[in-house]
C-alpha positions as CSV (number, residue, x, y, z in Angstrom):
1,M,-21.8,21.6,-19.2
2,N,-20.4,24.9,-20.2
3,D,-17.0,26.5,-19.5
4,D,-18.2,28.4,-16.4
5,T,-19.5,25.2,-14.8
6,I,-16.2,23.4,-15.6
7,A,-14.2,26.3,-14.2
8,D,-16.4,26.3,-11.0
9,L,-15.9,22.5,-10.6
10,K,-12.1,22.9,-11.0
11,Q,-12.1,25.6,-8.4
12,F,-14.3,23.6,-6.0
13,I,-12.0,20.5,-6.5
14,S,-8.9,22.5,-6.1
15,T,-10.2,24.2,-2.9
16,T,-11.5,20.9,-1.4
17,V,-8.2,19.1,-2.1
18,G,-6.2,22.0,-0.8
19,Q,-8.1,22.1,2.4
20,A,-7.9,18.4,2.9
21,T,-4.2,18.5,2.2
22,A,-3.6,21.3,4.6
23,S,-5.6,19.5,7.3
24,L,-3.7,16.3,6.7
25,K,-0.4,18.2,6.7
26,T,-1.2,19.8,10.0
27,E,-2.3,16.5,11.6
28,L,0.9,14.7,10.3
29,G,3.0,17.6,11.4
30,E,1.7,17.5,15.0
31,T,2.0,13.7,15.1
32,L,5.6,13.9,13.8
33,K,6.5,16.7,16.3
34,V,5.2,14.5,19.2
35,E,6.9,11.4,18.0
36,L,10.2,13.2,17.2
37,S,10.1,14.9,20.6
38,D,9.7,11.5,22.2
39,V,12.6,10.0,20.2
40,I,14.8,13.0,21.1
41,K,14.0,12.7,24.8
42,T,14.7,9.0,24.7
43,E,18.0,9.4,22.9
44,I,19.0,12.2,25.3
45,N,18.3,9.9,28.3
46,V,20.3,7.1,26.7
47,L,23.2,9.5,26.1
48,R,23.0,10.9,29.7
49,Q,23.1,7.4,31.1
50,E,26.1,6.4,28.9
51,M,27.9,9.5,30.0
52,Q,27.2,8.8,33.7
53,D,28.4,5.2,33.2
54,G,31.5,6.5,31.4
55,F,32.3,9.0,34.2
56,A,31.8,6.3,36.8
57,G,34.3,4.1,34.8
58,V,36.8,6.9,34.9
59,A,36.4,7.4,38.6
60,D,36.8,3.6,39.1
61,A,40.0,3.7,37.0
62,I,41.4,6.7,38.9
63,T,40.8,5.4,42.4
64,P,43.5,2.6,42.3
65,V,46.0,5.0,40.8
66,H,45.3,7.4,43.6
67,D,45.6,4.6,46.2
68,D,48.9,3.5,44.6
69,L,50.3,7.1,44.8
70,A,49.3,7.3,48.5
71,N,51.0,4.0,49.2
72,H,54.2,5.2,47.4
73,E,54.1,8.4,49.4
74,R,54.0,6.5,52.7
75,R,56.8,4.2,51.5
76,I,59.0,7.2,50.5
77,I,58.4,8.9,53.9
78,K,59.4,5.7,55.7
79,L,62.5,5.4,53.6
80,E,63.4,9.0,54.2
81,Q,62.9,8.5,58.0
82,Q,65.1,5.4,57.9
83,A,67.8,7.2,56.0
84,A,67.9,10.1,58.4
């Protein structure tokens, strides 16, 4: 083997490894994009559900307060009418 043959082999190996690495990188990148996209969608849906549950809890907490205020308003009106 002479220096030219060794240089040609080095270039061949380098090119082959580079192409294989690029192909693998592309395949892994696409797989990761899909998996990451699925994870993000799942997490967004979980967050959306938690927010809806939280808002429902707020509405449930506000309703008794609103009802109490309405009852107090009726009682005040009755007291005002009795006083008049």
